[in-house]
N, C-alpha and C positions, 0 to 999 in steps of 0.2 A: 617265504612264509612257512614252508614245510620244515624249516630248521627251528622254528619256534616250538617249544615243548607242547606236546599234544594236550596236556592238562590245561595249559594257559589258553590255548586256542579254544578248547571246549568251554572253559569258564567264560571267555569273552563271547562265545556264541550264545551261551545261556543268557548273558547280560543283554545282548542285542535283541534276542528273540523276546525277552520279557518287556523290554522297552518298546519294541514294535507292537506287542499286544496291547499294552496300556495306552500307547499313543493312538492306536486305532480306536480304542474305546472312547478316548477323548474326542476325536474327530466325529465319531458317530453321535455322541451326546451333543456336541455343538450343532451338528446338522439337524438333529431331531428337536432340540429345545430352543433354538434361536428364534427370535421374533424379528421377522424381516424389517419391520418399520422402526424398530428400536435402534437408538444410537449406541452401539456397542464399541465404536471406535475401531482402530486397526487390530486385527487378530494376531499379528506376528508376535507381539510381546506376550500375548496370552499363551500361545502354543510353545514359545521358547521357554517360558517359565514352567509350563506344564511338563515339558520334556525334562527339565531339571528335577522336578518333583518325581517323575517316573524313574529317572536315572538313580535317584536316591534309593528308592525301594528296590529296584533291580540290582543295584550295587550291593545292598545289604544282603540280599539272597545269594548273590554271586560270591560275596566274600565268605559266606559260610561254606560254599562249595570249594572255594580256593583253599581255605584252612583245612577242611576235612581231607582233601586230596593231597595236601602237602605235608600234614603233620600226623595224619592217622592212616592206618593201612586200608584206605578206601579209594585209592587211585584205580579207577576201572580199567585203565590201560595196562596196569601191572598186576592187578589182582582181580581176576575174572569173577571170583565169588562175591565181589562188592557190586557187580552190575545189577542184580535184582534189588539190592538195597537202594541203589540210586534211582532205579525206576519207581520203587515205592515212594521214595522221598519226593520225587517230582510229581507223582500223582497227587500226593497229599498237598504239596505246596501249590500246584497249579489249580487243583480243585478249590482250595481256599481262596486263591486270587480271583478265579472266575466267579465264585459265589459272591465274593465281596463286591466285584464290579457290577454284577447283575443286581444285587441288592441296592447298590448305589444308584444304578439307573432307575430302578423303581422308586427309590426314595426321592430322587430328583424329579421324577414325573409327578409324584404325589405332593411334594412340598416345595419344589423349585429350589432345593438346597442339596448340596453335597452331603453324603453320609457323614454323620458326626456322632459324638457320644450321646447326644440327646435321643438318638434312635433306640437306645437301651430301654427307654421308658416304655416302648411298645412291648418289651418282654414282660413287663409287670402286668400287662393285660394280654398275655400270650394267646389265650383262647379267642378273645375278640379280634385281636390283630390277625391271627391265623385265619379266622373266618372271613375277615374283610379281604385278605389276600386271595383266599380260595375263590371268593365270589366275584372278585374284581379282575384278577389276572389269569391268563391261561397257564396254570401251574404245571400241567403235564408237559406242555410245549416248552416251558421255561426249564423244566428238569431235563428234558431231552437236549435242549440247547447247552445247558451247563455241562452235561456229560459229553456232548459232541465236541464242544470247544476244548474241554480238558483233554479229551483223547487226541485231538489234532495237535495241541501244543506239546503234549508228552511225546507223541509220535515224531514230531519234528525234532525235539531234543534228542531222542534216541537215534534218529537218522543222522543228525549232526555228529553224534558220538561215533557212529559206524563210519561215516565219511572221513572223519579226522583220524580214526584208528588206523586206516589203511593208506593214508597219505602223509608220510612223515619221514624225515631224516633225523637220525640221532643227533641232538644238539650238544654243543660243547658245554662244559660246566659253567663257564663264564656266561654263556647265553642264557642258561637256565636261571642263574642268580639274577642277572640284570632284568630279564623278562618278568620274573616274579616280583621284583621290587617295583618295576614300572607299573605293573598291573595293580599291585597293592596300593601304590600312591594314587593311581587313577581312581580306584574304587573309593579311597578315603576322601578324595576331592569331591567325587559325586555325592557321597553321603553328607559331607559338610555343606555342599551346595554352591559354594562360591569360593573364590580366592580372596580372602580378606579376614578381618578380625572376628566377624560374627557369622554364624552359620545361616543358611537359608531357612527362613521361618515360615510357618503356616500363614502368619499374618501378612507376609510380603505379597501374597496374592491380592490383597485388598488395597494395595498401593496402585493397582491398575486403574482405580477410580471408577470402576463399574462392577456391580455385584455379579452380573451374569458372567462377565469375563473372569472374575475372581473364582467363581464356582467352577467354570470350565477348566481353569488352570489347575485347580487343586487336584491332587491325587487323593482318592477317598480313604486310602489307608493312612496317609499323612494327616488328612483332615480328622479322621476318626480318633486316632490316638493322641493327636495334639490337643483336641478339645477336652480331654479328660481333666486338664488343669483348671477348668472352669466349674468344677463340681462343688466348690465351697459355698456354704449358705451364710457365711458371716457378713458383717458390715463393718465399715470403718467409722467408728464413733466420732473421730475428729472431723472427718469430712461432713458427717451429718450435722454436727454442732456448728461447723463453719457456715453451712447453708441454712441453718435453722431460722435466723431472724427474717430473712426475705421470704423463705418458704412459708413460715408461719403467717406472715402478713398476707401473702398471696392466697393462702387457704382460708384466711379469716379466723385464725385462732384468737379467741377473745381474751384468754389469760395465758399469754405466752410465757414459757419458762425454758430458757436455753440450757439450764443445768439438768432439769428433769426431762428435757426433750418432749414436752407435752404438745401433742397435736390435736387433742380432743377439743371439740367445740360443741356446745349444746345450742341447737338452733330452734328458734320458735318462729316459724314462717308467718308471714302476713299475706296469705294467698288472696289473689284477686278473684278466685273462683268460688262460687257459692254452690253448695250441694243440697240435695233434697232433705229438708228438715234437719234433724240432728243425726241422721244416719250417714256415716262416711261412705264414700263410694268403694266398690270393689276394684281390685286391680288384677288384670290379666297381663302378665309380661311374657312375651314370646321371644325366646332366644333362637334366632334363625341360623341354621347351618349354612356356612359359606356364602353369606348374602353380600356378594361384592356389589358395590355401587355402580361401577361402570358396566356391569353386565345386565343391570336392571333397566326399567323403562323411565325412571324418574329423571335421568340425565339425557334422555333422548336416543337410546340405542335403537337403531333401525330394525333390530330383530324383535323388538317389542315383547320382551320375555315376561314382564310383570305388569300388564295393563291394569289388573284389579288393584294391586297394591299401590300403583301410581295414583289411582283414583282416591284411595284412602288418604294418601299423602296430601292431596289437594284439599282435603276436608278435615285435616288435623294439624297439630303442631309438628311440623316436619323439619328436622335439623339435617340440612343437606351437606354439611361440612364436618361430619363425625368420623372419628377414627378409633380403632382398637389399639391399645398400647402394644400388644404383641399378636402374633398369629398363633393358631392352635385352639381347638375347641375347649380343652381343659383350662387353658389360660384365659380364654374369653369368659367362660363361666365364672372363674375365680374373680376376675376384675369386676364383673357385673355385680356379684354378690358381696364382695368385701370392699370394693372401691379402691383397691390397691393393685397396681400392675404386677403381674407375676414375673418378676425379673430373675427368677431362678435360671441359671445358665445351662443346666443340663436336664434335670428332672423338671416336673411341674411342682408348684408349691403344694398342690393337693396330695402329692405322694410323699411329702416331707412330714414325718411325725412331729417335728418341732413346730410346724406351722398349722397344725390341724385346728387349733383353738383360735377362732377369729370372730371379731364383732361384725355384725351385719345390721344395716338400717332396717332390714325386713322385720326385725324383732321390735322396732319402735312402732310398727303397725299393731299396737297391743290389742285392739278390739277385733282384729282380723284373724280368721282361721287361715292357716297356711297350707298350701298344696304345692306339690312339685310333680309334674307329669313328664315321663321320659319313656319312649317306646322300647328302649333296650334296658340294659342293666347298669345301675349306678355304681357297680363295682369297677367299671371302666374308669381308669385314672384316679381311683379312690374318691370319686365325686360323692359317693355316699357319706364318706367321713366328713367332708366339709358341709354337707347339707344337714345330716341328722345330728351332728355334734354341735351345730351353731344356730340352726333355725328352730326356735322353740315350738314344740307341739306340732311338728311337721307331719302332714299326711303325705306319704311318699307312694306314688304309683309308678311302677316300673315293670319290666319283663316279669310275667307271671301274675300281674294284677289284672289283666284284661282277658276277656273271653273272645278274643279274636286271634287268629294265627299270626306267627312271625312271618315276615316276608324275606328277611335277610339277616345278616349278622347284627344289624342295628335294631332288630326287634320288629315291632308292628309298623305298619306304614304310617306316614305322617297324617294321612287322611283319617285313619282309624284312631290315631292318637288324639286328634282334635275332637272327634266325635265322642270318644270315650271320656275325655275331659269335660265336654259339655254335659254328658249324662250325669256326672258327679256334681258339677257346679250348679246346675239348674235346680237341684234339690236343696241347696243351702238357703236358709232364711235369715242369715245375718252376714255382715261383711266378710270378704275373704281376699287373700292375696295369693294368687296362683301363678306359677311359672310353668310354661310349656316349652320344652326344648325339642326342636325338630332335628331330623337326621338324614332325610332322604336326598337332599341336595349334596350328596357325598358318594364317592365310590362305594359300592358298585352301581349307583344310580338306578336303583330298583323302582319301577313304577308298576304296581299291581295291575293285572289284566283288566279287572273291572273298572279301574280308573283310566286306563289307557283308552277304553272305549268311550268314556265320557269327555275326555279332553282331546284336543286335536294334536296328534303327534306330527311334528313338522321335520323337514329335512332340508338343509342348506348345503351348498358346495363347501368343501373344506376351506377354500380361500376366503369365502365370506365369513365362515365361522371364526377363523383365525384373525381376520381383520377386526372383529369385534370381541375378541377375548376368549373364545371357546375353542377347545381342542377337538370336540366331537359332537355329533348330534345327540348322543346319549347324555352328555353333560348339559347341552342346551335344553333338552326336554325335561331333564330332572329339575332344572331351574324353573322352567315353566310349570312343572308339577307343583313346586312350592307355592306359586301364585294361585294355582287352582285349589290347593288345599286351604289357603287363606280365605279364598272366596267362599268355599263350602262351609268353613268354620264360622265365618261372620254371618252368613245367611242362616245357619243353624242357630247361632247365638241370638239373633234378632227375634227368634221365636221363643226364647227362654226368658223367664222373669228377671234374671239378673242384668240383662243387656242395658236397659235404660239408666242404670246407676253404676256403670262400669267404665273404668279407664282401661283401654287396650294400649299396651306399649309394645313396640317391636324394636329389636336391636339385633344386628348381625353379630355372630360370635367372632367372625374374622372375615377378611376378604380373600381373594386369590390373586396371586401375581399373574400378570399377563399384559396383553396389548390394550392399554386404556385409550389409545388414540383411535379416531380423531376427536373424541368427545372431551378429552382432558388434556392439560399441558403435556408436552412430550416428557417432561421430567417425571411424570407419574409412572410411565412405563420404564424409563431408564433407572429410576430410583425406587421402584417397587412400591410406591405409595398405594397402588391398587390392592396390595396385600392387606392393607389396614383400613381402607375407606369402606364404610358401611352406612346404610340408612338408619336413622333413629326417628321413631314416630310415636307421638302420644295422641291417641284418638278417642274422642268422646263427643259425638255429634250433639250440638245444642248446648254443650257445657264448656268445651274447649274451643277456642277460636281456630279457624282455618288460616294457617300462616306458615309460610316457608321462611325459615330462619337460617341465615348463613354464618352465624357465629361459630367459631371453632368449638367443637364438642368432643368428648371422649366417652368411651364405654363406662369409665368409672363414675360418670356423672348421672347415670340412669337412676339409681335409687335416691340420691339427694333431690333430684328434680321431681321424681314421683312424690316424695314426701312433701315437698313444697307445694305441689299441685293439690294434693289431698289435704294439705294444711294441718299436718300433725307435727308436734315437737319431736325432735330426734337428736341422737348423739352421733356425731360424725367424727371418726378417727382415721378415715382414709384420705385419699387424694381427690375424691370427687366433690363437686360443688353443684348448687342449684342453678341450672342454666338460665331459668327464667328470672331468678333474682339478679344474676349477673347482667342479663340483658336489660333489665329495668334500671340497673345502676349505671352502666356505661356502654350499653349496646354490645356487650361482649368484646370490646376492643382489646382488653387485657388478657383475654383467654389464651391459654397455652395448651398444647397437646404434646405429651411425651410419647415417643415411639421407640421401641427397641427391637432389633432383629437379633434374637438370641442364637440363631444358627450361624450367621455371619459375624456375630459379636460386634454389632454396630449400635451406637446410641444416636437418637434423633430427637428433634424438637421442631414443632410447627408453631410459629408465632407471627402474627401479622399475616403477610402474604408469602412468607418464605419457609422452606423446609431445610433445616440444617441436619447434616448427618456426618458422623465421624466414627472411625474404626477404634475399637477398644484397644487393639494392638495395631502398630503401624502408624503411618502418618496421614493416611488418606482422609480428607474432609471434603464436603461439598455444601454449597448453599445455592438452592435452586428456587425458582419461582413456583409456587404451589397453588395459587388461588385460581381455580378454574372459572370464577365468575368475574374476573377483572383482567385487564390487559397488563402485561409486565411493564414495569418502569425501569429506567436505565440504571439508576443509582441503587446499588445493593447495600444493605446495612452492614455494619461491622459484625464479624462473627463472634466477638468476645462474649457478648451477652448470651448468644445462643449456646455457646460452649458452657458457660457457667450454669445456665438453667438446665441443660441436658444432664450435666453432672449432678446438679442439686436434686432433680427428680429421681435419678437413678439411685443415689446413695440414700435418699430419704425413703424410697420404696423398699430398699433392702432392709432398712431399719424397721419400717412398719410391718413387714411380713412377720417379724419375730416379736413385735411389740404392739399388736392390735388385739389384745385379749378381750373377750367379752366380759361384761360385768358378772360378778359372782352369782347374782340372783337370776341372770338370764337363762342359765342352763337348767334352772329348776322350775321355770314357769310352766 
């Protein structure tokens, strides 16, 4: 061994130490984030693939060291003046790696996804993002950890240098040449990732057939830089046109035109609901932060987190089989307001200047005054642009509009948000359409002290929490705080003059991945359906029937369904449909739900009782039983139809994002 050139041995030592560090980070992530009850399959393939990803990154860095020491006067064993340079180089490289992995760990904890290019969207709201990080995570301890781990790795690298420097025998020229070639070939193979025609790709992780295993296998550096290729906002017009006939029929386009790709349909509802005299009802739509179905009480969680909202659901039109097209608050708000899934692959559509002009059915509530209430700033994710540019005559209430103090980075508390909204709405003497967007069921899970005294703070053992989908008592109590805020708001609203002529609608902005068992099929945990499943409720006692409906429903259906209930004509150019009209037509049997995981780059479709999921890159597909209200049957349907519809929804949505302009007169109303 001592006859191998010192530089070669040092480069190999650098390679092995970097691989060891990254592999240790992977094992740690697996241990922290695994769900014991989930079916993740054997882990050997996961860690073997992860080792290859790590070797690729380590080999790339080591190859730089090999080249610099071989072809530049930077061999520290021959040129002592280069040693400080190398120490500085490794401090910078190691610090960057450690920061990357720590950020990846926090990103995984926050979104259950490896770090990827979509995280850059947080930089566009840097102040808010930094505030959330500061209030949620122990930033000081994390900083010390980053510095400490960096120091340890650099110290080990320099120790290895000193160890190798004093233990060597001068090698023969032939040995130097052969060892250089062998190490060069080895690093090239590591970077290529396999011996074969095609290199190891980012998407190969998703051939493992399990999203959790795929995310564990991925190296965050590989994941981050590989995902940049998904930044395009274009669409394939040929694929849109190919899907158009069946998609137009499904959406109910009355005057289809495959050449013009017309999706617009003018709907005149024939509502079965009668309202007081000639006055149309008010609408209060609550967009609920992180309102996961499996964590709430409506599906029987023993932790009974939302007993008040469960009671509301028993007395309203409750859709218990509703899903968001994507996860992420900005994407949830977009889908709700425009009726189009935000299938942007890196940014959010709200941040794309080409997509800021959008039609929304809210404007068809022509006699209604429009309100939007948010406890924080609508500059977050450029939500202000989609709201003020597209909702005519909007009265926007946000951070700075209230006479109550902020409690955290998300602004005022949800309790004060509801109470402040009530103060405004109870003074209105004509119909209004108001949206209230909550935020406290979100890190840093702030519950103001005055509210903590009013609601019961509970604590459960960590095993119980994880069994039913929670990672901490702070998260659990924040979920319960949401229910407490709903109760206080509704009790306050009952005392206000608008209550008896108001439809209250509730929709989750997205769910949270986690252990959905034993309340849901195992496939929900394994395939992350819990990330998208949310409650949808339309509540107007004495006016809307109390009915639990199991039809498939989507977030994009909220506004068409509200317009149908209120009985107003509307122009629909999105993907949503009136759920009650569909239920009256065929009991919702033909309903379909499109789901996209933009972090893992998967397309999905729920139709009937099955959930189909496929990777946008790679070959992995799955078809699993998804109906929690029925027992699985043995014969699974053919996947061809699911594949066709998932592609049709995806390509149509990409087209709609750029072709859903509001009518010219709407912006001037």
